[in-house]
Every structure is written in C-alpha cells, then in structure tokens.
C-alpha positions in Angstrom: -4.8 -25.1 -1.9 -6.3 -26.4 -5.2 -9.7 -25.1 -6.2 -12.3 -26.7 -8.4 -14.6 -24.3 -10.1 -18.2 -25.3 -10.5 -20.2 -24.4 -13.7 -22.2 -21.9 -11.7 -19.0 -20.2 -10.6 -17.6 -20.2 -14.1 -20.8 -18.6 -15.2 -20.4 -15.9 -12.6 -16.7 -15.3 -13.6 -17.6 -15.1 -17.3 -20.4 -12.8 -16.4 -18.0 -10.4 -14.6 -15.5 -10.6 -17.4 -18.1 -9.8 -20.1 -20.1 -7.4 -18.0 -20.4 -3.8 -19.1 -17.1 -1.8 -18.6 -17.8 1.1 -16.2 -15.9 4.4 -15.9 -17.5 7.7 -15.0 -17.7 9.6 -11.7 -20.1 12.4 -12.6 -22.0 10.7 -15.4 -23.7 7.4 -15.5 -22.1 5.0 -17.9 -23.9 4.4 -21.2 -26.4 1.6 -21.4 -24.4 -1.6 -22.0 -21.2 0.1 -20.8 -18.2 1.5 -22.7 -16.8 -0.6 -25.6 -13.3 0.0 -24.0 -12.0 1.9 -21.1 -8.4 2.6 -19.9 -8.7 2.9 -16.1 -5.5 4.9 -15.5 -3.8 2.5 -13.2 -1.3 0.7 -15.4 1.9 2.0 -17.0 3.6 -1.1 -18.3 6.1 -0.8 -21.2 5.1 -3.9 -23.3 7.9 -6.3 -24.0 7.2 -6.5 -27.7 5.8 -3.0 -28.1 3.0 -4.4 -30.2 -0.2 -3.2 -28.5 0.9 -4.7 -25.2 1.7 -1.6 -23.1 -0.1 0.3 -20.4 -3.0 -2.2 -19.6 -1.8 -4.5 -22.4 -3.8 -3.0 -25.2 -1.8 0.1 -26.2 1.2 0.5 -28.5 3.9 3.2 -28.5 5.8 2.1 -31.6 4.8 5.1 -33.7 6.1 8.4 -35.2 4.8 10.5 -32.3 6.6 8.5 -29.5 10.1 8.2 -28.2 9.3 6.9 -24.6 12.2 5.0 -22.9 9.8 2.8 -21.0 10.5 4.3 -17.6 8.6 6.1 -14.9 9.0 9.8 -14.3 12.2 10.4 -12.2 13.7 7.0 -13.0 15.1 7.2 -16.6 15.5 10.0 -19.1 13.7 13.2 -18.3 10.0 12.7 -18.3 8.2 9.4 -18.8 5.0 7.6 -17.7 4.0 6.8 -14.2 1.0 5.0 -12.7 0.2 6.9 -9.5 -2.0 6.1 -6.5 -3.2 8.8 -4.1 -6.2 9.8 -2.1 -7.8 10.6 -5.4 -7.4 7.1 -6.7 -5.3 5.5 -9.5 -4.2 7.7 -12.4 -1.5 7.8 -15.1 0.8 10.7 -15.5 2.5 11.5 -18.9 5.3 14.0 -19.0 7.1 15.4 -22.0 9.9 17.7 -20.7 10.7 19.2 -24.1 13.6 17.8 -26.2 16.2 16.0 -24.0 18.2 15.4 -27.1 19.5 19.0 -26.8 20.9 18.0 -23.4 22.9 15.0 -24.4 20.1 12.4 -24.0 20.3 10.4 -27.2 17.8 8.3 -29.1 16.1 5.9 -29.1 14.2 6.7 -25.9 14.9 10.4 -25.4 11.4 11.0 -24.1 11.0 14.0 -26.4 7.5 12.9 -27.2 5.2 10.2 -25.8 2.2 8.8 -27.6 0.1 5.6 -27.2 -2.4 4.1 -29.6 -5.2 1.7 -28.9 -6.6 -0.1 -32.0 -10.3 0.5 -32.6 -10.0 -1.8 -35.6 -9.0 -4.6 -33.3 -12.0 -3.9 -31.1 -14.6 -3.4 -33.8 -13.2 -4.7 -37.1 -14.4 -3.0 -40.2 -17.2 -1.4 -38.2 -14.7 1.0 -36.8 -13.3 2.2 -40.2 -15.6 5.2 -40.3 -16.2 5.7 -36.6 -15.9 9.5 -36.7 -18.4 9.8 -39.6 -20.8 7.3 -38.1 -20.6 8.9 -34.7 -18.6 8.1 -31.6 -18.8 9.0 -27.9 -15.7 9.4 -25.8 -15.2 10.2 -22.1 -12.1 11.0 -20.1 -11.3 12.5 -16.7 -8.0 14.5 -16.8 -6.1 17.6 -15.7 -2.8 19.4 -16.3 -0.4 17.8 -13.9 1.2 19.7 -11.0 3.1 18.6 -8.0 5.6 15.7 -7.6 6.7 13.6 -9.4 7.7 15.9 -12.3 11.2 16.1 -13.9 12.8 19.4 -14.8 12.0 21.3 -18.0 14.4 20.6 -20.9 13.1 23.1 -23.5 13.4 22.4 -27.2 16.4 24.3 -28.6 18.7 23.8 -25.6 17.9 27.1 -23.9 18.7 25.6 -20.5 17.3 23.2 -17.9 14.9 24.8 -15.5 12.4 23.7 -12.8 9.1 22.4 -14.0 6.5 25.3 -13.9 4.7 25.4 -10.5 1.4 26.1 -12.2 1.8 23.2 -14.7 2.5 23.0 -18.4 -0.3 21.9 -20.9 -0.5 21.1 -24.6 -2.1 22.2 -27.8 -3.2 20.5 -31.0 -0.2 19.6 -33.3 1.0 17.7 -36.4 -2.2 17.5 -38.4 -4.8 17.2 -35.6 -3.0 15.2 -32.9 -3.5 16.0 -29.2 -3.7 14.6 -25.7 -6.8 12.5 -26.6 -7.6 11.5 -30.2 -9.9 9.5 -32.3 -8.7 8.5 -35.8 -10.7 6.7 -38.5 -9.2 4.8 -41.3 -11.7 5.8 -44.0 -10.7 9.2 -45.4 -7.7 9.5 -43.0 -9.5 11.7 -40.4 -8.4 12.5 -36.8 -10.1 14.7 -34.2 -8.2 15.5 -31.0 -8.5 17.3 -27.7 -5.8 18.8 -25.4 -5.6 20.6 -22.1 -3.9 24.0 -22.6 -2.8 26.8 -20.4 -2.7 30.4 -21.8 1.1 30.1 -22.0 1.1 26.9 -24.1 0.7 28.6 -27.6 4.1 27.9 -29.2 3.5 29.9 -32.3 4.5 33.5 -33.1 0.9 34.6 -32.9 -0.9 34.3 -29.5 -4.0 32.6 -30.8 -5.1 31.6 -27.2 -5.2 35.3 -26.3 -5.0 34.6 -22.6 -7.5 31.8 -22.7 -7.0 28.3 -21.2 -9.1 25.2 -21.2 -9.9 22.2 -23.5 -8.7 22.9 -27.1 -9.5 20.9 -30.2 -9.1 20.9 -34.0 -9.6 24.3 -35.5 -12.4 25.0 -37.9 -10.6 25.3 -41.3 -12.9 24.2 -44.1 -15.2 21.4 -45.1 -12.5 18.7 -45.9 -9.9 17.1 -43.7 -6.6 19.1 -43.8 -3.2 19.1 -42.1 -3.8 22.8 -41.1 -6.0 22.4 -37.9 -3.3 22.9 -35.3 -2.6 25.6 -32.6 1.0 24.7 -32.9 2.5 26.6 -35.8 0.2 29.6 -36.5 -1.9 27.6 -38.9 -5.1 29.1 -40.5 -8.5 28.5 -39.1 -10.6 29.4 -36.1 -9.5 28.3 -32.6 -12.0 26.1 -30.8 -11.7 26.1 -27.0 -13.9 25.4 -24.0 -12.6 27.7 -21.4 -11.9 26.2 -17.9 -9.1 25.7 -15.4 -7.2 22.7 -16.9 -5.2 22.2 -13.7 -8.4 21.0 -11.9 -9.9 17.6 -12.5 -12.6 17.6 -15.2 -14.7 14.8 -16.5 -15.6 15.2 -20.2 -18.3 13.5 -22.2 -17.9 14.2 -25.9 -19.9 13.2 -28.9 -18.5 13.5 -32.4 -20.5 13.1 -35.6 -20.6 14.3 -39.2 -21.4 18.0 -39.7 -24.6 17.9 -41.8 -24.5 21.8 -42.1 -21.2 21.6 -44.0 -19.7 24.3 -41.7 -16.8 22.0 -41.0 -16.3 18.2 -41.3 -17.7 17.3 -37.8 -19.9 18.5 -35.0 -18.4 18.1 -31.5 -20.6 18.4 -28.5 -18.7 18.7 -25.2 -20.4 18.0 -21.8 -18.3 18.4 -18.6 -18.4 17.8 -14.9 -21.9 16.3 -14.7 -23.7 18.9 -16.9 -26.1 17.6 -19.5 -26.0 20.8 -21.5 -23.6 20.7 -24.4 -21.1 23.2 -25.7 -21.2 22.8 -29.5 -18.2 23.2 -31.8 -17.8 22.8 -35.5 -14.3 21.5 -36.3 -12.3 20.3 -39.3 -10.7 16.8 -39.1 -7.0 16.6 -39.4 -5.0 14.1 -41.4 -2.2 13.3 -39.0 -1.8 9.6 -38.2 0.5 7.1 -36.5 -1.1 3.8 -37.5 -2.8 2.6 -40.7 -6.1 1.7 -38.9 -8.7 3.3 -36.7 -7.5 4.0 -33.2 -7.6 6.0 -30.0 -4.5 8.0 -29.1 -3.4 9.4 -25.8 -0.2 11.3 -25.1 2.1 14.3 -25.3 3.6 13.7 -28.7 5.1 16.9 -30.1 8.9 17.6 -30.0 8.6 21.4 -30.0 6.2 21.3 -27.0 6.5 20.3 -23.3 3.7 19.3 -21.0 2.3 16.9 -18.4 -1.2 15.5 -17.9 -2.9 13.2 -15.4 -5.5 10.8 -16.7 -8.0 9.0 -14.5 -9.7 7.1 -17.4 -10.3 7.3 -21.1 -13.3 5.4 -22.7 -15.2 5.2 -26.0 -18.3 3.7 -27.4 -19.5 3.7 -31.1 -22.5 5.9 -31.7 -23.7 9.2 -30.4 -24.8 8.7 -26.8 -26.3 11.5 -24.7 -25.0 11.7 -21.1 -27.1 11.1 -18.0 -25.9 13.0 -15.0 -25.0 10.7 -12.1 -26.8 11.1 -8.7 -25.2 13.4 -6.2 -22.1 12.1 -4.4 -22.8 10.6 -0.9 -22.2 13.0 2.0 -19.7 10.5 3.5 -17.7 10.2 0.3 -14.6 11.7 2.0 -12.9 10.3 5.1 -13.2 13.7 6.8 -17.0 13.5 6.4 -17.4 10.0 7.9 -21.0 9.5 9.1 -21.2 9.0 12.9 -22.9 5.7 13.6 -23.8 3.2 16.2 -25.4 -0.3 15.9 -27.6 -0.3 12.8 -29.7 -2.8 10.8 -29.8 -2.8 7.0 -28.8 0.9 6.7 -29.0 1.7 2.9 -26.0 3.2 1.1 -24.9 3.9 -2.5 -21.3 4.1 -3.7 -22.1 4.6 -7.4 -21.1 8.3 -7.3 -18.5 8.1 -4.6 -14.8 8.8 -5.3 -11.8 7.1 -3.9 -9.9 8.8 -1.1 -8.6 5.8 1.0 -5.0 4.8 1.8 -5.2 2.0 -0.7 -4.2 -0.8 1.8 -7.3 -2.9 1.0 -9.2 -1.3 -1.8 -8.9 1.3 -4.5 -12.5 1.5 -5.6 -14.8 4.5 -4.9 -15.5 4.3 -1.2 -17.6 5.8 1.7 -16.9 6.2 5.4 -18.5 5.7 8.8 -17.2 6.5 12.3 -18.6 3.8 14.6 -18.7 4.4 18.4 -18.9 1.0 20.2 -21.8 0.8 22.6 -20.2 -2.2 24.4 -16.9 -3.9 25.2 -16.7 -7.1 23.3 -17.0 -7.9 19.7 -18.6 -5.9 16.9 -19.7 -7.4 13.6 -19.9 -5.1 10.5 -21.8 -6.8 7.7 -22.5 -5.8 4.1 -24.4 -9.0 3.4 -27.5 -8.3 1.3 -25.7 -5.6 -0.8 -26.2 -5.6 -4.6 -22.6 -5.6 -5.7 -19.1 -7.1 -5.0 -18.1 -5.2 -1.9 -15.0 -4.7 0.2 -14.7 -3.7 3.8 -12.0 -2.3 6.1 -12.0 -1.2 9.8 -9.4 1.0 11.5 -8.8 2.0 15.1 -9.9 5.6 15.7 -11.6 7.9 13.3 -8.7 10.2 12.5 -8.1 10.8 8.7 -6.3 9.6 6.8 -6.1 6.1 8.4 -2.6 4.7 8.7 -1.6 1.1 8.1 -0.7 0.6 11.8 -4.4 1.4 12.7 -5.8 -1.2 10.3 -7.6 -3.8 12.4 -8.9 -6.0 9.6 -10.3 -6.1 6.1 -12.5 -8.5 4.1 -13.5 -9.1 0.5 -15.9 -12.0 0.2 -17.7 -13.4 3.3 -21.3 -13.9 2.2 -20.7 -14.8 -1.5 -19.4 -11.5 -3.0 -20.3 -9.4 0.0 -18.1 -8.6 3.0 -18.3 -9.0 6.8 -15.9 -8.5 9.7 -15.9 -9.2 13.4 -13.4 -7.4 15.6 -12.7 -6.5 19.3 -14.1 -3.2 20.6 -14.1 -1.2 23.8 -17.2 0.7 24.8 -17.0 4.4 23.9 -14.0 3.9 21.5 -14.3 4.9 17.9 -13.6 2.8 14.8 -13.4 4.0 11.2 -15.3 1.8 8.7 -14.3 2.0 5.0 -16.9 0.6 2.5 -16.0 0.0 -1.1 -15.9 -2.5 -3.8 -13.7 -5.1 -5.5 -11.5 -3.4 -8.2 -13.6 -0.4 -9.3 -17.0 -2.0 -8.4 -19.7 0.3 -7.1 -23.4 -0.1 -6.2 -26.2 -0.1 -3.7 -25.9 -1.9 -0.4 -27.0 -2.3 3.2 -24.9 -2.0 6.3 -25.6 -3.8 9.6 -23.5 -3.4 12.8 -24.0 -5.3 16.0 -22.0 -5.2 19.2 -22.0 -8.2 21.7 -20.4 -7.6 25.0 -17.9 -10.1 26.2 -14.3 -10.3 27.2 -12.1 -11.1 24.2 -8.4 -12.0 23.7 -6.6 -9.3 21.9 -3.2 -8.7 23.6 0.1 -10.6 23.9 2.0 -11.2 27.1 4.8 -13.5 28.3 4.5 -16.9 30.1 7.4 -16.9 32.6 6.3 -17.7 36.2 5.4 -14.6 38.2 4.7 -14.5 42.0 3.2 -11.0 41.7 0.2 -12.7 39.8 -3.4 -11.7 40.2 -4.0 -14.8 42.5 -1.2 -13.8 44.8 0.2 -17.3 44.7 4.0 -18.0 44.9 5.3 -19.5 41.7 8.5 -21.5 41.1 11.3 -20.6 38.8 13.5 -23.7 39.3 13.4 -26.9 41.3 16.5 -28.7 42.5 15.7 -31.7 44.5 13.3 -30.5 47.2 14.5 -26.9 46.9 12.5 -24.3 45.0 13.5 -20.9 43.7 10.7 -18.4 43.8 9.9 -16.8 40.5 9.9 -13.0 40.4 9.7 -12.5 36.6 7.4 -9.7 35.6 4.7 -11.4 33.5 1.2 -10.4 34.6 0.2 -6.9 33.5 -2.1 -6.0 36.3 -0.6 -8.3 39.1 0.6 -7.1 42.4 -2.6 -5.0 42.7 -1.3 -2.9 39.8 1.7 -1.7 41.7 4.1 -3.2 39.2 6.6 -3.9 37.9 4.1 -4.6 35.0 4.7 -7.5 32.7 5.1 -6.4 29.1 1.8 -6.3 27.3 1.5 -5.7 23.6 -1.8 -4.1 22.6 -1.7 -4.7 18.9 0.8 -7.6 18.4 -0.2 -8.4 14.9 -0.3 -4.9 13.4 3.4 -4.1 12.8 5.8 -7.0 13.6 6.0 -10.0 15.8 8.5 -12.9 16.7 8.3 -16.0 14.6 5.4 -17.0 12.5 2.6 -17.1 15.1 1.1 -15.2 17.9 -1.7 -16.3 20.3 -3.7 -13.6 21.9 -4.8 -13.2 25.5 -6.3 -10.5 27.8 -3.9 -11.2 30.7 -1.2 -13.7 31.4 -3.0 -15.6 34.2 -6.7 -15.0 33.7 -9.4 -14.3 31.1 -9.9 -15.6 27.6 -6.8 -16.9 25.8 -6.7 -17.8 22.1 -4.9 -21.1 22.6 -7.3 -22.3 25.2 -5.1 -22.0 28.4 -3.7 -19.0 30.2 0.0 -18.4 29.8 0.6 -19.1 33.5 -1.6 -20.8 36.0 -0.5 -19.6 39.5 -2.9 -22.0 41.3 -1.1 -25.1 39.8 2.3 -23.3 39.7 2.4 -23.9 35.9 4.1 -21.6 33.4 5.5 -21.7 29.8 2.0 -22.4 28.5 1.9 -19.9 25.5 1.3 -22.0 22.4 3.2 -19.7 19.9 6.6 -19.0 21.3 8.4 -19.7 18.0 10.7 -16.8 17.4 14.1 -18.1 18.7 16.2 -20.5 16.7 17.3 -23.5 18.8 19.6 -25.1 20.0 21.2 -22.2 21.8 24.9 -22.2 22.7 25.9 -20.2 25.8 29.4 -21.1 27.0 30.3 -20.2 30.5 32.1 -16.8 30.5 32.2 -16.9 26.7 30.7 -14.7 24.1 27.4 -15.9 22.8 24.8 -14.9 20.2 21.5 -16.3 19.2 19.3 -16.2 16.1 15.6 -15.2 16.1 12.9 -14.6 13.5 10.9 -11.4 13.0 7.8 -11.3 10.9 7.3 -7.7 9.6 3.8 -6.5 8.6 4.4 -2.7 8.5 7.9 -1.7 7.5 7.4 1.9 8.5 7.8 1.4 12.3 11.1 1.4 14.3 11.7 -1.7 16.3 13.9 -2.7 19.2 14.8 -6.2 20.6 15.8 -6.8 24.2 16.8 -10.1 25.8 17.1 -11.0 29.5 18.7 -14.2 30.9 18.6 -15.4 34.5 22.3 -16.2 34.7 22.5 -16.8 38.4 19.2 -18.7 38.5 17.7 -16.6 41.3 14.3 -16.2 39.7 14.6 -12.6 38.3 16.4 -10.7 35.6 17.6 -7.9 37.8 21.3 -8.7 38.3 24.7 -7.7 36.9 28.2 -7.6 38.1 27.6 -4.4 40.1 24.7 -5.9 42.1 26.2 -9.4 42.4 30.0 -9.5 42.3 29.9 -13.3 41.8 28.3 -12.6 38.5 31.6 -11.9 36.7 34.2 -13.6 34.5 37.7 -12.8 35.6 36.7 -9.3 36.3 34.7 -8.9 33.1 31.2 -7.4 33.4 28.2 -9.7 33.0 24.6 -8.5 32.9 21.3 -10.4 32.9 20.0 -7.7 30.5 22.0 -9.6 27.8 20.9 -7.9 24.6 20.3 -4.2 25.1 18.1 -2.3 22.6 19.1 -4.0 19.4 17.7 -1.6 16.8 16.1 -3.2 13.7 16.0 -1.1 10.6 15.5 -1.4 6.8 13.3 -4.5 7.3 10.9 -5.1 4.5 7.6 -6.9 5.0 8.0 -10.6 5.6 10.1 -13.0 7.7 13.7 -12.1 8.7 16.3 -14.1 10.5 18.4 -11.9 12.7 21.4 -12.5 14.9 21.9 -10.7 18.2 25.0 -8.7 19.1 27.4 -10.8 21.2 26.9 -11.0 24.9 28.8 -12.6 27.7 27.0 -15.7 29.2 27.5 -17.0 32.8 26.4 -20.1 34.7 26.6 -21.2 38.3 28.8 -24.2 39.1 26.0 -25.9 41.0 22.2 -25.6 40.9 19.6 -25.5 38.2 20.8 -26.3 34.6 17.7 -24.7 33.1 17.5 -21.0 32.5 14.6 -18.6 32.0 15.1 -16.2 29.1 12.8 -13.4 27.8 12.8 -11.9 24.3 10.8 -8.7 23.8 10.2 -7.0 20.4 8.7 -3.6 20.7 8.3 -0.2 19.0 10.3 1.6 21.8 13.6 0.9 23.5 13.8 -0.4 27.1 14.9 2.5 29.3 15.5 0.7 32.6 12.1 -0.6 33.5 9.0 0.6 35.2 10.3 0.2 38.8 14.1 0.5 38.9 15.5 -1.1 42.0 12.3 -3.1 42.8 12.5 -6.9 42.7 11.3 -8.2 39.3 12.0 -4.9 37.4 14.3 -6.6 34.8 12.2 -7.5 31.7 9.2 -5.4 32.8 7.2 -3.3 30.4 5.9 0.3 30.4 2.9 1.0 32.6 0.8 1.9 29.5 2.0 -1.2 27.6 3.7 -1.5 24.3 1.7 -0.6 21.2 3.2 -3.3 19.0 5.5 -6.4 19.0 5.5 -9.5 21.1 7.2 -11.0 24.2 8.3 -14.7 24.3 9.7 -16.5 27.3 11.8 -19.6 27.2 13.0 -22.1 29.7 15.7 -24.4 28.4 19.0 -26.0 29.2 21.7 -24.1 27.2 24.7 -25.8 25.5 27.5 -24.5 27.7 30.3 -26.2 25.8 33.1 -24.0 24.4 33.0 -24.4 20.6 36.8 -24.7 20.3 36.7 -27.9 22.4 35.8 -30.1 19.4 37.2 -32.8 17.3 38.4 -30.5 14.6 40.5 -33.0 12.6 37.9 -35.7 12.7 40.1 -38.4 14.3 37.4 -39.3 16.9 39.1 -37.6 19.9 39.9 -34.1 21.2 43.7 -33.8 21.5 46.7 -31.7 20.4 46.0 -32.6 16.8 42.8 -30.5 17.1 44.9 -27.6 18.7 47.2 -27.6 15.6 44.1 -27.3 13.3 42.7 -24.5 15.4 46.0 -22.7 15.4 46.3 -23.0 11.6 42.8 -21.6 11.2 43.6 -18.7 13.6 46.8 -17.9 11.6 44.9 -17.9 8.4 41.9 -16.0 9.4 42.9 -13.7 12.3 46.5 -12.6 11.7 46.8 -9.4 9.6 
C-alpha cells in the first residue's frame, strides 16, 4: 500500500522526532528533555566504525577498545549484547580479562571495550568546556550477573575459570576513565564513574577496604592529573558512594567547577529517586580517547575484567536538579494486575511504570489489568481519550507471565494514536490486559471496557457431510445415478446429542499454526455465526463443502490405484514453539466414512498389501520457523473401487497433539474425529475431489506423441541410471 502524508501528519511526525528525549524511571526527565539518551536496546557494530555503532551515534575506534563486534557467547570471549527481558531492554558489556593470553589474537581480542559519543557533534563549540560550565548525566546500571556471560580469562594467563557468580565490577583507570565518563576538550579533563565490588581493587594496596558501590575520580589536587585512578595504587583520596552494585540503581549526577578549590570539580550524586545529594570533591583526569568532548561508556582496561548492564545513559548541559517521579502504579507488575470488570474512563498513569512484559507487542513501561468478562459475547477495551501514544494487548487467562500462545490480539493506533481492541469473551473467564506505549512512550490515560453479549464465531471445524448433525438430517456423501451413499464423517462438534464421535474443533486456530493462508471462523459446523456468512454444512439442504478458506492442500492430487502417493500442503506458522502433527483420512472405498482398512474390509487391499483410510498417520512437524511452509506427506498407498463414485472425501487435520485412535473407537464415524475437549490449536480442512488415478510411468516419456515400447526403454534407462547401485 502506498501512503500519502498530509502536512498535518508531517507536523505530527516532526513533532515526535523533535520532542524531548525521555529516559528516567525514578526521576522526572529535565524540562525540555535530555540532550541525548542512549536507551540500552541497540548493540550494532557500525560498518565504518565512525560513530555509527550501538544506536548509530557511538564509536569504538579508540585506544581503550578492542571489541570484535560480536555479542557475548558468539565470538571471542566477552563482547556486547542487547538483551530483552521482563525488566526491559538493556545492553550488557563484558570484558573477560585479556584473551590474548589464551591464544585470541588482535585485532578484536575483546580485552577492553569502550564506546564514545561525541558531545562536540551534539553541541559544537558549546560543548568544549562542558565539565567546567556544568553538566547533568543520568544512567541506570548494575554489575551484571546471570547468563549470558563468558568465562573469565584473567590478565597474565593464570587460567580460564567460570565467571564469578556474584559478578565482577570495575574501577577508575588510565587517567580517569571508567564505565561512564564525561570528557571536555578544553583543558583535557575527564570525570568518570564505575560500579565496583570490594574485590575489584587490582592494586597492591586494598584502597576499597571491603567497600563496594559507585566509585569516581579520586581527589588528588586542584589541577587535572593522570593520578586519579583506583587501578594502580595512585595517590589521592578514594571517592565512593557505598551501595550494592549488583542491584539496579538509577543515578542522577551533576558536575560543576569546584569554587572552593578543594579539587577541580564538585560532583553531586542522587540515586534511586532521592532528591538529597551525596557530595564529592574530585580531581579531573587527563585520559582521553578522542580529540573532542565526548561521553564514554565501557569496560576499557586490559588489566581488569568486568561486566555491566546499562538501561540508559543520558546527558544535558547545565546543572539540573532532580525531581522525584511519582510513585510507581500498584499494577506495574503482571503479578499485581488490578482485578477489573466493565469500566468507563478509568484513569491510569504509566509515567513511573516499568516494563515487565513478554515483549511480543510492546517494550515500553506497562501496567496490567485482570478482566473478568460479565457476559458471553464481545468485549471492547479502549484507550481512546488517553494523552499519549498508547499500545494495548490482551491475553487469555491472567496467569503471569503471559505466553505467545495466549495472545488474543494487540493494537497500536485505533483512534489516532490511541489503542482499542474487540475480542470474543466467555462469561466468568479472565483476560489479561497489558497497557503500554509506542516505543518508550508513557503518560496519562483512560481505560474503558464494555461487554456485549452475543454469539460469536471463534473456532474452526471441518465441512464434510455429517449425518450426526444437530438437525438429525441424513446427509449424502456421494451420488451415483439415483443412488446415494450416506455420509458418516464426524464434522459437527456437538452433533448426535453430544454422544460423539465429535468432529474436530480447534479452539484457537489462529494462535499457533494453520493450513494455507486463510482461516474462517465458526461456532459450530452446522449452526450459529460463521465468519464467511454460511455454515460449513447445511443438513436441511444436504449441502456440504461450504467453508470458504480450505486452501492448505496443493492441487492437483495424484493417487494411482494401489500405487504409492504423496501430496503437498502448506502450513502457516505463527508460534514456532509448539509441536504440531498432521493426519489425513481418505474414503478409499467411498462408503461415507474414514473408518476402514484392510483388516476391517478385506477388499480394501492391493495384492495382499495393507491399505488404510487413515492415510497419513501423525506426521510430526518440527523446526518450523514463523511463516509459510510447503510440506510433503510421507508416502501412503491409495486405492479406488472399480465402479462407483469417482469423487473422494479427504480430511486434513493440523493439531498440537497426535491422533490416538479417535474418541469412539469401533463406532461408525470415528475415523477423523477429534478429542472430546477439542484441539487447542490448528485447523481441519475437508476436500471432495476427483483424484488423478493414472500411474505416472504410463506417459509419453520420449515425446513422440504416443505411449509405446520407446517410452519403456527411456524408463529403463532412467531406472538403471538412478536406481542401480
């Protein structure tokens, strides 16, 4: 589809592009937003390595970096990974030590990893003295623990060992570099911060003395110096804000010139929503990796090892005091979903929510509701009237975390930039509602839910004729002259007064996988609402084969009498995580059921060879990725009567469980039936057609316009070439 964008829409788009950049969880963002924020959800190795890495604005072509461009666990030991979890998107940086000592050569040994983002590019000359003029930074980070983390490769070659269970942090190094740095061009000054464990002091003197937390440049005089590091027993006073660095912490830090001349700069650190600062006088370092002003982020020291997780890293020129964000909503976590029924304009606020969803539909901060349907019919969940760009998802059941197979539907934009969904519900059943925003959008909104009772089409069933239908009318499988063969194919789910055999019903046909490219939904095969406007079968008029979306089997179909046959079909996979089976039944003897084989009908044989109307038996589908797949069945022996109907009824069932002999073994119409509780996923398609019964070898192989001995010689030559070992 081609879109034309109106001036009004362009104005909206440009407004979103140029709108303030937001970041924080526990603090409100500064007025006007951050000048720049890295959101922690991109780990691209730029093709030119010229400030085109991570989110496209970072460079790692510097003296503190030797990244090989791969994710953790995929290349040399260590690396950079963008991770998505219940906590949201984040980047993980791991320096395992010095892999060069373990036969991993350079370039790209991963012995140090450091990225730079140009403040000069952002601000021009106004950024040349950003530390002296004052700057505010904010980041949310922790020392990384848990998978993925590569093994430790300590500097010096002492031997590879598992990564420390309690993590491995970092200290200030190489003239004032750390995990998070701000460097100004004027005067060659850098101030940095790092998350350190008590065990991370790599010098001969234990300067941390059992402490852990956020470390920064030492206080060592009134002029910038190279001697401000914890790495290497350098002079000066250690500056540390004690905390557990393995837990997530959100820091708001202001840096400005020290007017008391105690050091070079005054650092005020606010953390985790507090608006009370911890003050530190520090001395700027002189380490640098670029000849401009820049932000730096990394683990860039060869003698050290460490790994950190970063949720975001932002800066803004000037000293900006923090404003604590409002308290997180009570339904911020899925486990705390607010119980709810029908409501009108219920106010909500996601500005201080966090992300804990599965990430199928949104990765923004989100909140949760557990909706109990007051009616059977259709429920509409609407966020129309909200004040930000919303997203909405609904899942079956309120168990946490929700799985992809339980996803009913999701929506981004319904009423301009707000979301709305309508879906089928059953009275008393529960549905999990996830409310979030586009990308990382948050805001205030209103929630309205209404339930309208009515019967709705939501299942899939077959369309072969079935005399055990809900009307009790006899249906016809085949007509030859004035003779009719009664149809006993199991198609209706609740026919025969519920005594079975039940026709296969698929309760959530669109959730995991289905046949072909389309499915039409119904409530029952012969009554009730049907998505394509007619019931699959109409017993009153003896009409069948009325489903409008039987499109999974590839035609024409060749089934030579007493020969081996296969057929091709198409499966559309939505959720690759579910096992699938395919079963096919063919009414070989044209008696109106799929119950027969050689043991029950001796005429149904080929020179003593076994034939079964259960033609394809539990073909197992595996390793199928999302999308369309063309699949060939295992070979089966086909059979046709010498006289009688040429047409044949065939059933193809795709389901999440194998067929185990049917619901009512031995009862007429059991072949092709479904379980009493129905199938959870998949689709059933029924076909009536005249198969091509010709034997493929009876063809004009040499192209002379006739079938004769010349074709036999061609066939023999092909057999000798292809079949003889």
